[in-house]
N, C-alpha and C positions, 0 to 999 in steps of 0.2 A: 367630544361627542362619541357616544357608544352606538354602534351600528347594529340595528335589529331588523332582520328581514322576515317578511311574512310570505311563506311559500309552502307548497305541498311537497311531501316527500317524493323523491325520485327513486325508482326501482332499478336495480342493476343485477346482472347475473354473474356468477363465477363458475367456471368449469373445473372439474377435478379429474383429469384424465388419469387412468391407471388405478383408480379406486374400485375395487371389486364390488362393493356395495352399491356404488352409484351406477356402475355398469349394469348390474342386475336391475336397478330401478329403470334404466333406460330401455331395457328389454320389456319390462312390465310384468305384472302378476295378477292372477285372479284371486280376489280376497272377498270375504264376506263383510258387508257393511251392516252393522248392528244398531238398530234403534230401540229395540225392546226385546224381551224374551220371545215374543211372537213375530217380530219383524227382523228377518235375517235374509238379506238379498246379496246375490253374487254380483260383483262389479269388477271390471278390469281396470287396474290402476297403472299409470305409466308416467315416468318423468320425461318432460319434453327436452329437446336438445339445448334449450337455453339455460338448463339447470336451475330454472326459477319457477317453472310451472308444472303442476301435477294435474293430469286430466284423468277422468274415469267415466266409464259407460257400462251399461248392462248388455248382456248378450242379445236381448230382444229389442234394445233401443235403437238399433241401426247406427246412424251417424250422430245421433244426439249425444252430446257429452257435456259434462260439467267440469269446471276447472277451478283451481285455487292457487295462489302464489305461496311459495316458500316463505316469503316475507311476512305473510299473515299468520304463520305458525309460530307460536310462542314456545312450545315445549312438546316433548314426546314422552308419554308415560308408558312404562313397560309392564305387562301383566294385567291383572284384574284391578286396575286403579280407577275405575269409574263405576257408578251404580249400575249402568247398563251391562258392563262386562261382568260385574259381580253376580248379576241376575242369571247369567248363563255359565257360571263357573263350573257347574256340574257337567256341562256339555263340551266345553272347550278348555284345554289346559292353559295355564298362564303363559307358557313359553311361546304360544301362538298368537297371543292377544297384545294389542297396544292401542293407545289413544293419542290422537293428534289434538292438541289444545290450541285454539285460535286466539288471537289477540282481540281485545274488546269484548263485545257481548255475543259474538257468534258462538253457536253451540259446538261442542266437541264432535270429533269424528272417531267412532269406535270401530276397530277393524280386527278381523281374525284371518290370519294367513293360512295357507294350506299346510305349511310345515314350520317347525321352530326355526330352521335355517333361513327360510324365506322371511319370517318375521324379523329376525336379527338383521338381515340385509336392509330392510326398510327402516328399522329403528335407528341403526347406526348411520345409515345413509341420510336420513332426515336430519339427524343431529349434526352430521358433517355439513350439510347444506345451510342449516341455521347458523352454525358457527362461522362458516365462510361469509355469510351476509353480514354478521355482526362484526367480524374482524377485517372486512375489506377496507383497504386503504384508499385514500382519495385518488391516487394515481391509477389504481386498479379500476376504480369507478370510471375514470376517464377512458381507459383502454376499452372498457366494455360498452361505451356509448355507441360505437359504430354499428354493431348488429342491431341495437335497439332502434337506431335511426332508419336503417335499411328496412327493417320490418314495419316500422310504424309510419314512416313518411314516404317511402319509395313509391307505393302504388298511387299516390296522389299527384306525382310529378310526371308529366308526359311531354314528349317532344311535339312541338307544333311550330314549324318554321323557325327552328332554333330558339324558340321562346317558350316559357312556361305559361300555360293558359290562365287567364284571369279566373275562369271558373274553378280551376283546381286551387288557385291561390285563396279564393274565398273559402273553399272547402277546408283547406289546410288551416287558415286563420280561425275559422269558426269552430270546427270540430276538435282540432288538436290543441290550438293555442288559446282558445276561449277569448277570441277577439272578434268584434263585429266589423268586418271589412267594409260593409256597405256604408258605415258611418264614417270610417277613416279612409277615404279614397286615396288621399295623399300617401298614406302609409302603404297602400297596396302597390303604388308605383315604386316606392322605395324598396319594397319587398321584391318586386320584379328585378330591379337593378341589382340588388344584392345577390339574388339567385344567379343572374347572368355573370356577375363578377366571380362567383364561386365556381362556375362551370369552366374550370381550367382546361378540360379536354375538349370543350366546345361541342359536346355531344348532344346538348339539349336536355340532358338529364343530370341529376345530382346523385352520386352514389359514393359510399364509403367516405374517404377523406374529404371529398368535395362537399358532402353534406355536413360533415363536422365543421368545416370552414364556414359554410353558409349559416349553420346554426349559431356559431360563435358571433358572426357578423350581426345576425338578427337579434341575438340576446345580449348584445353589448350593454353593459351596465354603466351608463353615463354618470350615475350618481356615485358609484364606487370608483370609476375611473378618475373622477374629480379628486377624490381623497388620495388615490394612488399617486396622482401626478403632483399633489402638494408635497409629498415626501420623497418623490423620485427626483434625482438630479437630472437625468436625461429623458425622463418620461417613458422609458422602456422597461426599467427594472428598478427594484429596491435593493440597494446593497444591504449587507447585514447591519451596518450602522444606521441606514435609513429605516429599516424595519424596527430596530431597537428604539429609534425616536418615536415611531408610530405606537409601539407597545407602551412606551413610557407616557406619552402625552395624550393619546386617545383611549387606550385600553386600561390606563391607570395601573400598569404592572410595575412592581418595584424590586422584586427579588430575583436576582440572577437573570436579568434580562438578556444578557449576552448569550448565555447557554440556551435560553428559551427561543431566541430568534434563530439560532443555529438549528435547533430541533424542528422548528416550524418549516424552515427551508427544506430540510431533509424529508419531512413528512408530506408536505403539500406541493412542493415545486415539481411540475411534470417534466421540466426540461433538464436533461443531464448536463448540458452545457452551462446553464444558469447555476446548477448545483456546484459545478466545479469552480465557478466564479464566486461562490458563497453569496448568491443573490436570489431574489424572488421576482419572477415575472408577474404580469397582471393576472394570468391564468392561475398561478399559484396563490396569489393574494386573494382572488375570488374564492378559490377552494377553501382557503383558511377561514375567511369570514363566514362561509356557509357551513362550517363544521361545528362540532360541539365546543371546540376551543374558542371559537368566535362568538359564543353564546353570550346573551345578556346576563346569564347566571354566573356569579362569581365562582370559579372552579375551586377556590379554597374552602368553600362551604358545601361542596357536594359530598365529600366524605364526612365521617364522624369527626366533628370538631368541637362539640360542646362537652361540658362537664357532665359525665353520666353517673356521678357518685352522690347526687342529692336525693332526697326522699321522693318517692313516686309522685306525691302530690305537687311537686314543683315542675311537672312536665305536662304538656299537652300530649295526649295519647290517641293515636289513630284508632277509631272505634266504629264498629258496625252494628246496625240495628236489624233484628230479625234476619240474621245472617243466612239462615237456611232457605230464605225465599229467593227465587230467581225472577219473579214477576211481581204481580200486585198482591195486596194483603187479603183479598177475599177468595179468589179462585186460583191463585198462582201456584206454580210448581215448587215444592220443597225439594231440596237436593243438597247432598254433601258437597257438590260442586261449588255452592255458594261459599262454604268455608275455605275451600281450596283457593278459590279466586281471591277472596278477601285477604287471606294470609299471604298469598303470593304478591299482593299489592302493598305489603308492609303493615296491614292491619294488626293491632296488638290487643284488641278487646273484641271478642265475638259473643253473640247472644244465642242462648239455647232455651227455647220454650218447651218444657217437658210435661208430658201428660201420661196417664196410665194407658198402656197398650195391651194388645192381646197376648196370651201365653206368658204373662208376667214380664214382658219386655217393654220398658218405657219407650215412648215415641216422641218425636219432635214435629210440631206443626203450629200454625197460628190458630189457637183454640177457638172453637165455636164458629169456624168458617169452613169453606169448602177447599182450602188449600190441601195439597196432598201431604202424606205422612211419611216420615223416614224414621229409622231406628236410632235411638240415643247412642247405642254402642257404635254404630257406623259413624256418627258425628264425632265421637271421641277418638275413633281410629283416624279419621281424616285430620283432626286437629293434631294428634300425635305425630302423624306422618309429615305434616306441612308447617308446623308451628315455627320451625327455625330454619326454613329453607333460605329466606332472604334477610332475616335478622335474628341475632342471638339473644336479643333482649326479651323480657318476660311477656308471656301471653296471659291475658285475663279471660277466663271462661265465665261469662255472666249468665247465671242460671236463673230462669224464671220457673220456679218449682210448683207444679200443680199436681204432683203425684201423691199417691197414698204412701204411708210409711213403708209398706212392704216393697213397693217399687222404688222408693228412695234408696233402700238398701241395695237393690240391684244397680241403681245408678252409681252408688259408692263403690260397689264391686268393680264395675266397668272402669271407673276412673282410676282405681288403684291397679287393677290387673293390666289395663291397656297402656296407661301412661307410666306406670312404675316409678322410678326415681325422678322422673321429670315433674311429677305432681308434687307441689310443695305441701307437706303435711304438718310441719312443725316450724316454729320460729327459728331463725338462722343460727343464733349463737347460744341458744339455751337459756338466755337471761331475759328478764322482763324488759322489752324494748320501750323506748320513750318516743319513737317516731317511726315512720314507715321506712323500710329498706330502700335502697336505690336500684335503678335498672341494672347497674353494674353488679350489685350484690346478687341479683336475681337472674342473671344470665342463664339461659337454658331451662328455666323453670316455668311451669304452668300453674297459675293461681286460680282458685275457684272463688267467684263472688256470688254469695247466696246468703240466705238466712242462716243464723247460727244461734244455738242455745249457749248463753254465757258469753264470756269474752276471753281474750288471750290470757288474762291473769288467772282465771279459773283453769283454763286448759294447761297452763304451765304447772300448776300445783296438782293437776290430776283430778280436780273437782269441776264438774260441769253441772251448772244449775239449770233448772227448767224454767226460770223466770229471769227477767231483766228489770232492775229498778222496782221490784215488787209487783210488776204487771205480768200476768200470764201471757205466754206467747200465743198469738192468734192462730198459729198453724202448728200442727204436730210435726215434729221433725224426727227423723231417725238419727240416732247418735252417730252412725257410720257416715252419713252425708254431712252432718254438722261438723264432724271432725275434719272434713276435707277443706273447711273454710278457715283460713288463718288471718291474713292481713286485709281481707275485703269482705267485711260483714255487712250485709244489706240491712239498713234500718230505715224507719219512717222519719221524715223530716218534720219537725214541729215548728221551730223558729230559730233565727240566728242567735237570739239570746239564750235559748235552751241549749243550743249547740255549744256556745261559749262555756257554759257552766257544766254540762253533763256529757257532751260527746267525747268519744275516744278517737284517737288518730286513725284507728283501723276501721272505723265505721264509714260506710258509703251510702249516701242518700241519692235517690233518683228523682228527677223532675221531668215532667212533660215540657215541651218547648214553651207552652203558654204560661205555666207556672214559673219557669225560669225567667221569662221575660218580665213577669210581674215583680219577682224579687229583684231583678236587675233595675227595674224602673223605680221601685220603692226604696231600695236599700243597696245600691250598687256597690258602695265601698264595703259594706258588711259582707256582701256576697264574695267579693274578691278576698277579703280577710279570711272568711270561712274556708275558702279554697286554698289558702296558704298552709292550712293545717291538715286538711283531709280531702279525700277524693269526692267528686260529685259526678253523677252521670246525667246527661240530658238526652232525651229521645224524642222522635217525631210524634206529633199529635195522632191520636187514633182516627181522626178524620181524614188522614192522608191515605185513603184506601188504594190510591194509585201508586203507592210507594214513592211519592215525591219527597223532596227534602227541603228543610229550611236552610238558611245560610248559617253555617257554623260560626262565622265570625262574631256574631252578637253574643254567643255563649263563651267564646274564648275571651271576649272583652271582660267577662266576669271572672275569668280564671278557671272556668270549668274544664276539667281535664278530659273526661270521657264523654265526648260529644258524638253520639252515635247516629250514623247516617245509613240510608239504604244504598249500599255499595252498587247494587244492580241498576241504579237509575242515574243516567247521565244528566248533566245540567250544571247550573251555577254552583249549587251546594257542593257537589263532588269536585268540581273544578277548583274551588277555593280550598277544599280539604286536600286534594292532591298537591296543590301548590304549596301549602304549608309544610307538608311532610316530604316534599321533594328535596329538602335540605337534610343535613346531618346523616348522610348515608342512607336515606330512605328507610331508617331503622324503626320508624313508627313512634319515636319519642322526640319531642322538641322542647328544650328548656324554656320555661316562661321567663319574661323579663324580670329583673331583680325587684322592681317595685311591686310585683305580684307575688313574690316569695317571702319577703321580709315581714316578720310579725309586727314590727313597730312602725310600719309604713301603711298609710291609708291612701289607696288610689281609687278615685271615683271615675269610672269611664265616661260619665256624663260631663265631668269637669276636669279634663286632663291638665288644663293650664294651672291648676292649683297644686300639683305635685312638685316635690323638690326636683331640681335638675331638669326642669321643663325646657326643652329645646326643640321647637318646631323646625321643620325643614321645608324648603321649596323643591318640588320635583318638577323638572321640565323635560318633556318628552317631545322630540321631533319625529313624527311619523314620515318617513321619506318615501318608501316604495314597497311594492309587492311584486311577486313573480309567480306566474303559472297557478293562479288560484283556480280550484276546480269548480265546475258547474254544480249547482245544487238543485236547480229546477229540473223537473222530469221532462219538460218540453224540449224537444230535440234541438230547436234553434235558439234556446235560451243562452244568454251571455250574462255574466254577473256584472252588477253595478256596485263595486265594492266600496265599503267605508270601514274605517277602523274606530272602534270605541275603546277608550282607555278608562278603566274603572279602578277606583281606590276603595278597598274594603278595610274598615278599621273601626275605631270608636266613632260614635255618632257624628262628632264634629268633622271627621275625616271622610265620611261617606260621600263620594263624588263620582260623576261620570262626565266625560267630554268626548265629542266625536269629531272626526275629520269630515270634510265634505265627501260626497260620493263621486266616484269616477264612472262615467256612463259607458257601458258596453265595452269594458276592458278588464278581463281577468288575467291577461297575459303579462302586462308590465305596467300596472297602474302607478302613477306618481302623485304624491300628495304634497310633501314638504310643508305639512301643517304642524304648528307648534302648540302644545297644550301645557298648561301650568296648573299645579296643585299645591296648596299649602297643607302640610300634614303635621298634626299636633302630637300624635303619638306614633312616631315612625317605627318603634319597636314592635307594634302590633299590626302594622299596615300590610296589606296584600295588594299587589297590582295585577290587574287582569286585562289582557289585550284581547279584544273580540273583533273578528272580521265578519261582516254581514253583507248580504246582497240586498241593496236598497230596493224598496218597493213603495211606490206612491200610494197605492190603494189598499195594501194589506200589510200585515206584519212582516218585517224583514226576515229573510231566510238566514239561518246560521251557517257560516262557512267554516270557522275554526276559532280556537282560542288558545291562549297560553297564560298561565298564572304562576306567579312566584312571590316570595316575601320581599318587601321593599329592602329589608336588611341584606338580602342576597343579590341585589342588583349591582352589577359591576359597572357603575355609571358615575360620571363626575357631574351629572346634571342635578344632583341633590345639593342644595345650598342651605346651610344652616342660618336661620334667622336669629337676630338678637332676642334674648329672653323678653317675652311679652309682645314680640313683633307679630 
C-alpha cells in the first residue's frame, strides 16, 4: 500500500538573526509601489517579526495595511525586468528597482527604493527568506510550530473554572480546524478531555509546549499509527531494520535501502535520543510520510531520466497558446510577463502573433480584437532572458506572421541582434540531414517556427526558391525572416497520404482542436504514424474567447507533440499538462512511448488492444484520509463536505472517473477508506488525477484541490498486470 495524504500546505517561519539585510527589513522602508507610468504611490514596507510576513501601508491610510507571505513569493527580479518598470526607466535607475514575482496567477509587485543600498537590502533579504523557506528541514518546521500555535490558537482558549469553554471549542473547531462541532458533539467532549490532559500546569490555559502536546493529541493519525505499529516491535519506535522493511514492502524501494533508511532517520527524526538509537519515532515517521520523499511520485523519475538523443518529433513538448495574453482573447492584457511565466513553468514552445506597428516596430497582440499591444522586440528580449532558466533544452518560437515585408526585416533584425548565437540559423553539422535533431543536440538553442521559402536542401546549397512544389507562396516573405527558420517550417496540411509522399521531416502542420479530433476519429493510426516522422501543433478553437482549454490528453493519444494551451487559465487541461511534464526534470520534453515512435508500428488509440505487447493493468487506489482541508465557501460558517474523485485520462478505453462518498462537515480529518479499481489498457499514456471537492446537494461541487501525475510515475504496488486479452 502506498500512502497518499490529501492536505493543504502548512506555513512556517525561520529567523535569521545577524543578517544585516533582514535587520533592515525589520526596521522597514518607504518605497514607491508602481502600477503604471502614471500610478506611483509611496508605501511603507516592513518585515514582521515572524520572518514570514511583509506588511505595507500608505502614509494617509492610518492603520489600514495589506500583507503577503514570503511563502507566496516565487522570485525577486532586479532592475527593470517588468513592463511597468521599463516604462519608468527614464525616471528611476535600475539599481533602485526590483520586482516581487508571486506564485500562481497573482500580479507582480513592482517597487522603487529610495536608494540603491536600500533596494539591495530588500532584494537580498527577500532572496534569503525564500531560500530559507525552501531549504527548511522537517525538524526546523517542528521547532517553529510553537509561535504559530501561540499566535493562532492562544486567544481562543480562556480560563473558566479550570476548564476550556465549549463556546471557544466550537470557535476553534469551526474557524481553525474546519470541523462542525455542533454535528460531532462526542468529539467536542473528547476535545475538552484532551485539552485538560495537555494542561500540565493546571493553569486553565494551553501555551507553548502544552499546546504542542494538545495539538499532537488532537491530530493523532490513527490510520498512520496502524501502519507504524505493524512494523514496530514495541509500538513506540521503528528500528532501522523495521524502517527498511517498511521501505521494501510498502514503498517498493530496492536500491541501497539500508543507507536510505539511515538518511531518513537523520533527516526527519526530531528526537536526538531516537537518532542515537538509530530509530524513528512516530513523529519522525509522520514527518517522513508527509514530505516529498513520502510522495506518491517515484523519485527516480523526478530528474531527467529519459533518452534525450532522439529526434524532436519523438517527444511531447510543453507548449503555450497566445503566450502574450494574461486574460481572455478579446479584451485581455498582453504582456511579456506571459512569456516569463510560461518559460519559468518549463514551457518549451511559445507563440507570438506579429502585426505591423507604429514607427516601423512590429507589435504583438491578438489581431482584430481589443487586447492590448506589446512590442515584438520586448517579447524577444524576454524569451532571450528566460528561455533557459529552468531547462537547457530548446525553445521553439512559434511565429504567426501578419507583418509587411518591411517589418518582417525588422523582426529578423531583432531576432538576430537580441538572441545572437542562441538563435539557430543553420543546420547543425553542415550536411543535408535526414531527420530532426534531438533535444540534446539543440541544448541552449532557440528555434523559429514560421513560414519559409524553399527548404533545407536549397538553404544548404545557397539557393532559395520563391515557390514550393510549383505553387506560389501565398504570403510574401522577407528573405531575412525566412532564413531564421531551419527545422520548423510551417506548412498547410493536406492529407496523411499527401504527407507520406511529399512532406519533409522539418515541416510542421498546425491543427485546431476540432480538426485534430476529426483526424483522430477518422484515421487515428495514420495520425500517430504521421507524428512519428514530423512535428504537429494543435491549438484551442477560436470560439474559446474566455481562454479556456481542451484536455491535451486526446491530442497526445495521437502523438501530437506541440499541444498548445492557454497557460494563464487554471483547470483540468492545465492540471493534466502540468502532470505530464512534472517528470523528467520538468524540462519540458517527455519521450513518447516506443509504439508511437517506430515507423513500422501502427498504433490506433481507439483500439489499443490490437497492438503488439498489449498488457493492460489494474490500478487499485485506496483513499484513506485527509487533513486540514481549507474552506472554499465564502460563507463564514461554511464547513467542507469533502469527497475525492480519482480520474484516469488516457486513450478512450481508459477514460474513467470514480468517487468516494462525501464526509459531512469535516475538513479537519475526514476518513474514507474507500477503494477504487480501474482497468487501464494503455498504461504508457495514462494520467491519474486526484480531485478533492466540497460536496453540494443543490449545486455544482466546489473545487478544493487536485494532484495529477503520469501512471508510469506512480510509486505504487497497486498496479497489477492482467494477462494479455484480460
